[in-house]
MARKETOR-6370 format. One record per residue: chain; residue number from 0; x, y, z of N, C-alpha, C, O in turn. Coordinates in nm, 3 decimals. Atoms other than C-alpha are relative to their C-alpha. Layout:
<sites>
<chain:A	n:NUM	n.east:X	n.north:Y	n.up:Z	ca.east:X	ca.north:Y	ca.up:Z	c.east:X	c.north:Y	c.up:Z	o.east:X	o.north:Y	o.up:Z> $
...
</sites>
This chain:
<sites>
<chain:A	n:0	n.east:-0.099	n.north:-0.058	n.up:0.089	ca.east:0.411	ca.north:0.209	ca.up:-1.020	c.east:-0.041	c.north:-0.034	c.up:-0.144	o.east:-0.083	o.north:-0.145	o.up:-0.174> $
<chain:A	n:1	n.east:0.040	n.north:0.028	n.up:0.138	ca.east:0.345	ca.north:0.247	ca.up:-1.388	c.east:0.103	c.north:-0.089	c.up:-0.070	o.east:0.219	o.north:-0.094	o.up:-0.031> $
<chain:A	n:2	n.east:-0.081	n.north:0.100	n.up:0.069	ca.east:0.483	ca.north:-0.010	ca.up:-1.630	c.east:0.125	c.north:0.060	c.up:-0.064	o.east:0.231	o.north:-0.002	o.up:-0.062> $
<chain:A	n:3	n.east:-0.115	n.north:-0.063	n.up:0.065	ca.east:0.712	ca.north:0.232	ca.up:-1.815	c.east:0.114	c.north:0.024	c.up:0.099	o.east:0.230	o.north:-0.005	o.up:0.069> $
<chain:A	n:4	n.east:-0.102	n.north:-0.026	n.up:-0.102	ca.east:0.896	ca.north:0.334	ca.up:-1.497	c.east:0.058	c.north:-0.132	c.up:0.051	o.east:0.179	o.north:-0.145	o.up:0.069> $
<chain:A	n:5	n.east:-0.046	n.north:0.132	n.up:-0.045	ca.east:0.914	ca.north:-0.026	ca.up:-1.378	c.east:0.098	c.north:-0.059	c.up:-0.102	o.east:0.204	o.north:-0.109	o.up:-0.063> $
<chain:A	n:6	n.east:-0.088	n.north:0.053	n.up:0.104	ca.east:1.067	ca.north:-0.131	ca.up:-1.712	c.east:0.133	c.north:0.074	c.up:-0.004	o.east:0.238	o.north:0.011	o.up:-0.021> $
<chain:A	n:7	n.east:-0.124	n.north:-0.079	n.up:-0.002	ca.east:1.321	ca.north:0.152	ca.up:-1.699	c.east:0.088	c.north:-0.039	c.up:0.118	o.east:0.210	o.north:-0.052	o.up:0.104> $
<chain:A	n:8	n.east:-0.076	n.north:0.042	n.up:-0.119	ca.east:1.423	ca.north:0.051	ca.up:-1.346	c.east:0.066	c.north:-0.135	c.up:-0.025	o.east:0.183	o.north:-0.154	o.up:0.006> $
<chain:A	n:9	n.east:-0.052	n.north:0.134	n.up:0.021	ca.east:1.465	ca.north:-0.312	ca.up:-1.448	c.east:0.106	c.north:-0.005	c.up:-0.110	o.east:0.186	o.north:-0.099	o.up:-0.114> $
<chain:A	n:10	n.east:-0.109	n.north:-0.009	n.up:0.098	ca.east:1.683	ca.north:-0.210	ca.up:-1.745	c.east:0.129	c.north:0.050	c.up:0.066	o.east:0.239	o.north:0.020	o.up:0.019> $
<chain:A	n:11	n.east:-0.116	n.north:-0.053	n.up:-0.071	ca.east:1.912	ca.north:-0.031	ca.up:-1.500	c.east:0.056	c.north:-0.098	c.up:0.102	o.east:0.176	o.north:-0.097	o.up:0.130> $
<chain:A	n:12	n.east:-0.043	n.north:0.088	n.up:-0.108	ca.east:1.925	ca.north:-0.302	ca.up:-1.234	c.east:-0.096	c.north:-0.117	c.up:0.015	o.east:-0.217	o.north:-0.103	o.up:-0.008> $
<chain:A	n:13	n.east:0.087	n.north:0.112	n.up:-0.034	ca.east:1.795	ca.north:-0.646	ca.up:-1.148	c.east:-0.061	c.north:0.024	c.up:0.138	o.east:-0.012	o.north:0.105	o.up:0.216> $
<chain:A	n:14	n.east:0.063	n.north:-0.012	n.up:-0.132	ca.east:1.564	ca.north:-0.680	ca.up:-0.851	c.east:0.095	c.north:-0.042	c.up:0.110	o.east:0.102	o.north:0.024	o.up:0.215> $
<chain:A	n:15	n.east:-0.090	n.north:0.048	n.up:-0.106	ca.east:1.823	ca.north:-0.878	ca.up:-0.656	c.east:0.115	c.north:0.097	c.up:0.024	o.east:0.154	o.north:0.119	o.up:0.139> $
<chain:A	n:16	n.east:-0.108	n.north:-0.098	n.up:-0.015	ca.east:2.101	ca.north:-0.626	ca.up:-0.722	c.east:-0.051	c.north:0.125	c.up:0.070	o.east:0.016	o.north:0.180	o.up:0.158> $
<chain:A	n:17	n.east:0.060	n.north:-0.118	n.up:-0.064	ca.east:1.874	ca.north:-0.339	ca.up:-0.626	c.east:-0.027	c.north:-0.028	c.up:0.147	o.east:-0.004	o.north:0.058	o.up:0.232> $
<chain:A	n:18	n.east:0.027	n.north:0.037	n.up:-0.139	ca.east:1.771	ca.north:-0.523	ca.up:-0.310	c.east:0.128	c.north:0.003	c.up:0.084	o.east:0.127	o.north:0.050	o.up:0.198> $
<chain:A	n:19	n.east:-0.128	n.north:-0.002	n.up:-0.073	ca.east:2.136	ca.north:-0.568	ca.up:-0.208	c.east:0.043	c.north:0.143	c.up:0.030	o.east:0.085	o.north:0.174	o.up:0.141> $
<chain:A	n:20	n.east:-0.038	n.north:-0.140	n.up:-0.021	ca.east:2.206	ca.north:-0.197	ca.up:-0.257	c.east:-0.092	c.north:0.070	c.up:0.099	o.east:-0.049	o.north:0.161	o.up:0.170> $
<chain:A	n:21	n.east:0.098	n.north:-0.063	n.up:-0.088	ca.east:1.890	ca.north:-0.106	ca.up:-0.066	c.east:-0.003	c.north:-0.064	c.up:0.139	o.east:-0.064	o.north:-0.009	o.up:0.231> $
<chain:A	n:22	n.east:-0.001	n.north:0.067	n.up:-0.129	ca.east:1.955	ca.north:-0.351	ca.up:0.218	c.east:-0.132	c.north:-0.067	c.up:0.035	o.east:-0.175	o.north:-0.068	o.up:0.150> $
<chain:A	n:23	n.east:0.127	n.north:0.069	n.up:-0.024	ca.east:1.631	ca.north:-0.543	ca.up:0.174	c.east:-0.003	c.north:-0.127	c.up:-0.084	o.east:0.096	o.north:-0.161	o.up:-0.150> $
<chain:A	n:24	n.east:0.014	n.north:0.124	n.up:0.075	ca.east:1.504	ca.north:-0.865	ca.up:0.018	c.east:-0.051	c.north:0.030	c.up:-0.142	o.east:-0.116	o.north:0.131	o.up:-0.167> $
<chain:A	n:25	n.east:0.048	n.north:-0.012	n.up:0.138	ca.east:1.436	ca.north:-0.914	ca.up:-0.352	c.east:-0.152	c.north:0.005	c.up:-0.005	o.east:-0.209	o.north:0.077	o.up:-0.086> $
<chain:A	n:26	n.east:0.146	n.north:0.002	n.up:-0.003	ca.east:1.073	ca.north:-0.987	ca.up:-0.267	c.east:-0.056	c.north:0.138	c.up:0.034	o.east:-0.162	o.north:0.177	o.up:-0.017> $
<chain:A	n:27	n.east:0.042	n.north:-0.135	n.up:-0.037	ca.east:1.045	ca.north:-0.641	ca.up:-0.112	c.east:0.004	c.north:0.091	c.up:-0.122	o.east:-0.089	o.north:0.168	o.up:-0.146> $
<chain:A	n:28	n.east:-0.012	n.north:-0.081	n.up:0.122	ca.east:1.170	ca.north:-0.478	ca.up:-0.431	c.east:-0.111	c.north:-0.036	c.up:-0.098	o.east:-0.170	o.north:0.051	o.up:-0.161> $
<chain:A	n:29	n.east:0.108	n.north:0.044	n.up:0.088	ca.east:0.923	ca.north:-0.686	ca.up:-0.630	c.east:-0.134	c.north:0.062	c.up:0.041	o.east:-0.211	o.north:0.107	o.up:-0.044> $
<chain:A	n:30	n.east:0.124	n.north:-0.063	n.up:-0.048	ca.east:0.638	ca.north:-0.560	ca.up:-0.412	c.east:-0.005	c.north:0.147	c.up:-0.036	o.east:-0.108	o.north:0.198	o.up:-0.079> $
<chain:A	n:31	n.east:-0.005	n.north:-0.142	n.up:0.035	ca.east:0.750	ca.north:-0.202	ca.up:-0.466	c.east:-0.028	c.north:0.021	c.up:-0.147	o.east:-0.105	o.north:0.110	o.up:-0.185> $
<chain:A	n:32	n.east:0.016	n.north:-0.017	n.up:0.144	ca.east:0.769	ca.north:-0.245	ca.up:-0.842	c.east:-0.141	c.north:-0.031	c.up:-0.048	o.east:-0.187	o.north:0.023	o.up:-0.148> $
<chain:A	n:33	n.east:0.135	n.north:0.037	n.up:0.039	ca.east:0.425	ca.north:-0.401	ca.up:-0.857	c.east:-0.108	c.north:0.080	c.up:0.071	o.east:-0.226	o.north:0.067	o.up:0.040> $
<chain:A	n:34	n.east:0.094	n.north:-0.086	n.up:-0.072	ca.east:0.263	ca.north:-0.152	ca.up:-0.620	c.east:0.061	c.north:0.140	c.up:0.006	o.east:0.088	o.north:0.201	o.up:-0.097> $
<chain:A	n:35	n.east:-0.064	n.north:-0.130	n.up:-0.019	ca.east:0.409	ca.north:0.169	ca.up:-0.476	c.east:0.121	c.north:-0.015	c.up:0.090	o.east:0.122	o.north:-0.094	o.up:0.184> $
<chain:A	n:36	n.east:-0.117	n.north:-0.007	n.up:-0.087	ca.east:0.750	ca.north:0.238	ca.up:-0.330	c.east:-0.041	c.north:0.080	c.up:0.123	o.east:-0.098	o.north:0.188	o.up:0.109> $
<chain:A	n:37	n.east:0.035	n.north:-0.076	n.up:-0.120	ca.east:0.702	ca.north:0.345	ca.up:0.035	c.east:0.068	c.north:0.137	c.up:-0.002	o.east:0.181	o.north:0.151	o.up:-0.051> $
<chain:A	n:38	n.east:-0.052	n.north:-0.137	n.up:-0.003	ca.east:0.754	ca.north:0.718	ca.up:0.088	c.east:0.140	c.north:0.006	c.up:0.059	o.east:0.225	o.north:0.082	o.up:0.012> $
<chain:A	n:39	n.east:-0.130	n.north:-0.004	n.up:-0.069	ca.east:1.048	ca.north:0.649	ca.up:0.318	c.east:0.114	c.north:-0.062	c.up:-0.082	o.east:0.230	o.north:-0.050	o.up:-0.044> $
<chain:A	n:40	n.east:-0.102	n.north:0.068	n.up:0.081	ca.east:1.232	ca.north:0.454	ca.up:0.044	c.east:0.022	c.north:0.063	c.up:-0.138	o.east:0.114	o.north:0.023	o.up:-0.209> $
<chain:A	n:41	n.east:-0.009	n.north:-0.058	n.up:0.135	ca.east:1.182	ca.north:0.672	ca.up:-0.266	c.east:0.138	c.north:0.059	c.up:-0.028	o.east:0.199	o.north:0.027	o.up:-0.130> $
<chain:A	n:42	n.east:-0.129	n.north:-0.066	n.up:0.024	ca.east:1.498	ca.north:0.881	ca.up:-0.229	c.east:0.115	c.north:-0.101	c.up:-0.003	o.east:0.206	o.north:-0.088	o.up:-0.084> $
<chain:A	n:43	n.east:-0.105	n.north:0.103	n.up:-0.002	ca.east:1.713	ca.north:0.579	ca.up:-0.142	c.east:-0.003	c.north:-0.082	c.up:-0.129	o.east:0.102	o.north:-0.116	o.up:-0.183> $
<chain:A	n:44	n.east:0.012	n.north:0.073	n.up:0.125	ca.east:1.580	ca.north:0.393	ca.up:-0.445	c.east:0.060	c.north:0.080	c.up:-0.115	o.east:0.141	o.north:0.027	o.up:-0.192> $
<chain:A	n:45	n.east:-0.051	n.north:-0.085	n.up:0.108	ca.east:1.652	ca.north:0.682	ca.up:-0.680	c.east:0.151	c.north:0.019	c.up:0.010	o.east:0.222	o.north:0.016	o.up:-0.091> $
<chain:A	n:46	n.east:-0.144	n.north:-0.014	n.up:-0.022	ca.east:1.996	ca.north:0.733	ca.up:-0.528	c.east:0.073	c.north:-0.127	c.up:-0.042	o.east:0.179	o.north:-0.120	o.up:-0.104> $
<chain:A	n:47	n.east:-0.066	n.north:0.127	n.up:0.034	ca.east:2.080	ca.north:0.363	ca.up:-0.569	c.east:0.001	c.north:-0.024	c.up:-0.151	o.east:0.078	o.north:-0.106	o.up:-0.200> $
<chain:A	n:48	n.east:0.002	n.north:0.007	n.up:0.147	ca.east:1.994	ca.north:0.403	ca.up:-0.939	c.east:0.074	c.north:0.118	c.up:-0.062	o.east:0.057	o.north:0.149	o.up:-0.180> $
<chain:A	n:49	n.east:-0.078	n.north:-0.116	n.up:0.044	ca.east:2.228	ca.north:0.704	ca.up:-0.963	c.east:-0.087	c.north:0.111	c.up:-0.058	o.east:-0.046	o.north:0.183	o.up:-0.149> $
<chain:A	n:50	n.east:0.094	n.north:-0.107	n.up:0.037	ca.east:1.927	ca.north:0.934	ca.up:-1.005	c.east:-0.043	c.north:-0.007	c.up:-0.147	o.east:-0.091	o.north:0.092	o.up:-0.202> $
<chain:A	n:51	n.east:0.047	n.north:0.016	n.up:0.138	ca.east:1.855	ca.north:0.795	ca.up:-1.354	c.east:-0.151	c.north:-0.008	c.up:-0.004	o.east:-0.213	o.north:0.017	o.up:-0.108> $
<chain:A	n:52	n.east:0.145	n.north:-0.006	n.up:-0.020	ca.east:1.500	ca.north:0.759	ca.up:-1.225	c.east:-0.021	c.north:0.101	c.up:0.111	o.east:0.046	o.north:0.094	o.up:0.215> $
<chain:A	n:53	n.east:0.019	n.north:-0.108	n.up:-0.097	ca.east:1.370	ca.north:1.061	ca.up:-1.036	c.east:-0.111	c.north:-0.033	c.up:0.099	o.east:-0.198	o.north:-0.115	o.up:0.071> $
<chain:A	n:54	n.east:0.110	n.north:0.018	n.up:-0.096	ca.east:1.152	ca.north:1.074	ca.up:-0.724	c.east:-0.136	c.north:0.033	c.up:-0.062	o.east:-0.236	o.north:-0.033	o.up:-0.033> $
<chain:A	n:55	n.east:0.124	n.north:-0.037	n.up:0.068	ca.east:0.888	ca.north:1.246	ca.up:-0.939	c.east:-0.053	c.north:-0.115	c.up:-0.085	o.east:-0.174	o.north:-0.138	o.up:-0.090> $
<chain:A	n:56	n.east:0.042	n.north:0.112	n.up:0.084	ca.east:0.882	ca.north:0.947	ca.up:-1.174	c.east:-0.050	c.north:-0.117	c.up:0.084	o.east:-0.144	o.north:-0.187	o.up:0.045> $
<chain:A	n:57	n.east:0.036	n.north:0.113	n.up:-0.086	ca.east:0.859	ca.north:0.695	ca.up:-0.889	c.east:-0.131	c.north:0.028	c.up:0.075	o.east:-0.219	o.north:-0.058	o.up:0.078> $
<chain:A	n:58	n.east:0.118	n.north:-0.035	n.up:-0.079	ca.east:0.598	ca.north:0.876	ca.up:-0.676	c.east:-0.042	c.north:0.145	c.up:-0.027	o.east:-0.016	o.north:0.233	o.up:0.055> $
<chain:A	n:59	n.east:0.041	n.north:-0.137	n.up:0.030	ca.east:0.451	ca.north:1.183	ca.up:-0.847	c.east:-0.101	c.north:0.057	c.up:0.101	o.east:-0.117	o.north:0.178	o.up:0.111> $
<chain:A	n:60	n.east:0.093	n.north:-0.048	n.up:-0.103	ca.east:0.191	ca.north:1.200	ca.up:-0.570	c.east:0.076	c.north:0.065	c.up:0.116	o.east:0.023	o.north:0.155	o.up:0.182> $
<chain:A	n:61	n.east:-0.082	n.north:-0.056	n.up:-0.108	ca.east:0.472	ca.north:1.276	ca.up:-0.321	c.east:0.096	c.north:0.107	c.up:-0.050	o.east:0.132	o.north:0.198	o.up:0.025> $
<chain:A	n:62	n.east:-0.097	n.north:-0.092	n.up:0.061	ca.east:0.706	ca.north:1.464	ca.up:-0.556	c.east:-0.061	c.north:0.056	c.up:-0.129	o.east:-0.025	o.north:0.013	o.up:-0.238> $
<chain:A	n:63	n.east:0.079	n.north:-0.045	n.up:0.116	ca.east:0.473	ca.north:1.660	ca.up:-0.788	c.east:0.079	c.north:0.077	c.up:-0.106	o.east:0.038	o.north:0.081	o.up:-0.222> $
<chain:A	n:64	n.east:-0.081	n.north:-0.075	n.up:0.097	ca.east:0.744	ca.north:1.872	ca.up:-0.954	c.east:0.118	c.north:-0.085	c.up:-0.045	o.east:0.171	o.north:-0.164	o.up:0.033> $
<chain:A	n:65	n.east:-0.105	n.north:0.086	n.up:0.058	ca.east:1.008	ca.north:1.717	ca.up:-1.181	c.east:0.130	c.north:-0.001	c.up:0.079	o.east:0.198	o.north:-0.103	o.up:0.083> $
<chain:A	n:66	n.east:-0.126	n.north:-0.008	n.up:-0.074	ca.east:1.299	ca.north:1.835	ca.up:-0.965	c.east:-0.014	c.north:-0.031	c.up:0.149	o.east:0.086	o.north:-0.034	o.up:0.220> $
<chain:A	n:67	n.east:0.021	n.north:0.029	n.up:-0.142	ca.east:1.144	ca.north:1.751	ca.up:-0.626	c.east:0.080	c.north:-0.123	c.up:0.043	o.east:0.076	o.north:-0.227	o.up:-0.024> $
<chain:A	n:68	n.east:-0.074	n.north:0.112	n.up:-0.057	ca.east:1.369	ca.north:1.529	ca.up:-0.416	c.east:0.138	c.north:-0.021	c.up:-0.057	o.east:0.216	o.north:-0.100	o.up:-0.004> $
<chain:A	n:69	n.east:-0.133	n.north:0.016	n.up:0.060	ca.east:1.673	ca.north:1.562	ca.up:-0.641	c.east:0.105	c.north:0.075	c.up:0.080	o.east:0.074	o.north:0.178	o.up:0.140> $
<chain:A	n:70	n.east:-0.108	n.north:-0.076	n.up:-0.062	ca.east:2.010	ca.north:1.663	ca.up:-0.496	c.east:0.016	c.north:0.134	c.up:-0.073	o.east:-0.011	o.north:0.144	o.up:-0.193> $
<chain:A	n:71	n.east:-0.014	n.north:-0.133	n.up:0.059	ca.east:2.084	ca.north:2.033	ca.up:-0.556	c.east:0.084	c.north:0.000	c.up:-0.127	o.east:0.052	o.north:0.070	o.up:-0.223> $
<chain:A	n:72	n.east:-0.087	n.north:0.002	n.up:0.118	ca.east:2.363	ca.north:1.955	ca.up:-0.802	c.east:-0.073	c.north:-0.051	c.up:-0.124	o.east:-0.048	o.north:-0.004	o.up:-0.235> $
<chain:A	n:73	n.east:0.077	n.north:0.051	n.up:0.113	ca.east:2.123	ca.north:1.759	ca.up:-1.021	c.east:-0.112	c.north:0.095	c.up:-0.039	o.east:-0.147	o.north:0.105	o.up:-0.157> $
<chain:A	n:74	n.east:0.104	n.north:-0.098	n.up:0.032	ca.east:1.851	ca.north:2.022	ca.up:-0.996	c.east:0.056	c.north:0.105	c.up:-0.094	o.east:-0.007	o.north:0.141	o.up:-0.193> $
<chain:A	n:75	n.east:-0.063	n.north:-0.102	n.up:0.084	ca.east:2.088	ca.north:2.279	ca.up:-1.143	c.east:0.030	c.north:-0.057	c.up:-0.138	o.east:0.007	o.north:0.009	o.up:-0.239> $
<chain:A	n:76	n.east:-0.036	n.north:0.063	n.up:0.126	ca.east:2.207	ca.north:2.037	ca.up:-1.411	c.east:-0.125	c.north:-0.020	c.up:-0.087	o.east:-0.123	o.north:0.011	o.up:-0.206> $
<chain:A	n:77	n.east:0.123	n.north:0.024	n.up:0.076	ca.east:1.853	ca.north:1.941	ca.up:-1.516	c.east:-0.063	c.north:0.131	c.up:-0.045	o.east:-0.118	o.north:0.140	o.up:-0.155> $
<chain:A	n:78	n.east:0.055	n.north:-0.131	n.up:0.037	ca.east:1.742	ca.north:2.305	ca.up:-1.513	c.east:0.075	c.north:0.055	c.up:-0.121	o.east:0.014	o.north:0.111	o.up:-0.212> $
<chain:A	n:79	n.east:-0.082	n.north:-0.046	n.up:0.112	ca.east:2.030	ca.north:2.391	ca.up:-1.748	c.east:-0.036	c.north:-0.076	c.up:-0.127	o.east:-0.049	o.north:-0.016	o.up:-0.234> $
<chain:A	n:80	n.east:0.036	n.north:0.081	n.up:0.116	ca.east:1.942	ca.north:2.102	ca.up:-1.981	c.east:-0.135	c.north:0.043	c.up:-0.057	o.east:-0.150	o.north:0.055	o.up:-0.178> $
<chain:A	n:81	n.east:0.133	n.north:-0.038	n.up:0.044	ca.east:1.576	ca.north:2.207	ca.up:-1.993	c.east:0.001	c.north:0.139	c.up:-0.063	o.east:-0.075	o.north:0.164	o.up:-0.157> $
<chain:A	n:82	n.east:-0.009	n.north:-0.135	n.up:0.054	ca.east:1.670	ca.north:2.570	ca.up:-2.062	c.east:0.058	c.north:-0.001	c.up:-0.141	o.east:0.024	o.north:0.085	o.up:-0.223> $
<chain:A	n:83	n.east:-0.065	n.north:0.008	n.up:0.131	ca.east:1.879	ca.north:2.465	ca.up:-2.362	c.east:-0.092	c.north:-0.056	c.up:-0.106	o.east:-0.065	o.north:-0.039	o.up:-0.225> $
<chain:A	n:84	n.east:0.090	n.north:0.065	n.up:0.096	ca.east:1.591	ca.north:2.276	ca.up:-2.525	c.east:-0.088	c.north:0.099	c.up:-0.069	o.east:-0.170	o.north:0.062	o.up:-0.153> $
</sites>
């Protein structure tokens, strides 16, 4: 995971708080932040952060488009925001 995304995640939540919401240990979250989040955990991680970090930002290799993996309601919202720019 790149440093910018890691820093953004840590501004939103501590590792221990994120681990509690994800149902895992803090050490597991630390491994994810210092390496890659497993494919099976990307959506749960983003959801636990209220989608402030997108699947594309966490794993662009798995979610190559900016809206990939987002709930439909957020896809529409983000599309509208981008259209207004």
